[in-house]
C-alpha positions, 0 to 999 in steps of 0.5 A: 707846461699848461695848454695854450687858451684861444681869445677872440677879440676884435680891435679898431674893427678888426676881428683877431684871435690870441694864443697864450700860456696864460689864464682866461681871466689874464687874457681878457684883462689884457685885451680890456686893458689894450682896448681902454688904451685905444679908445682913451687915445682915439678920444683925445686924437679923433682925427688919427688913423688907425695906424697912428692909433696904434702907435699911440697905444703902444707909446703909451702902453711902453712908458706906463710898463717903465714907470712901474718898473722903475717904480718896482726897483725903487721898492725892492732897493729900499726894501733890502736897504731896510732889510739890511738895516733891520738885520744889522739893529737885531745883530746888534742886540743879539749874539746870534748872527741871522745870515 
């Protein structure tokens, strides 16, 4: 197991420290993504409180995550279906089973 890394950053004017077993690069990407989403929502809702901004950010990120997860599942099923079809085609043209 890798040694946890610690990253200090600021979100909505509050200094925070995050400790993780991931890479420095991944951790920085996560912090950057959250910060970008917060800024995007802050621009869209300039009168919203910090609490509302954080809740909207969490909801937006959850929505994005679920959309990507569903797309990934569809792609996985499509790959599985096409693979089975290709195996069937190869087996019907060959005397050797591929399983």
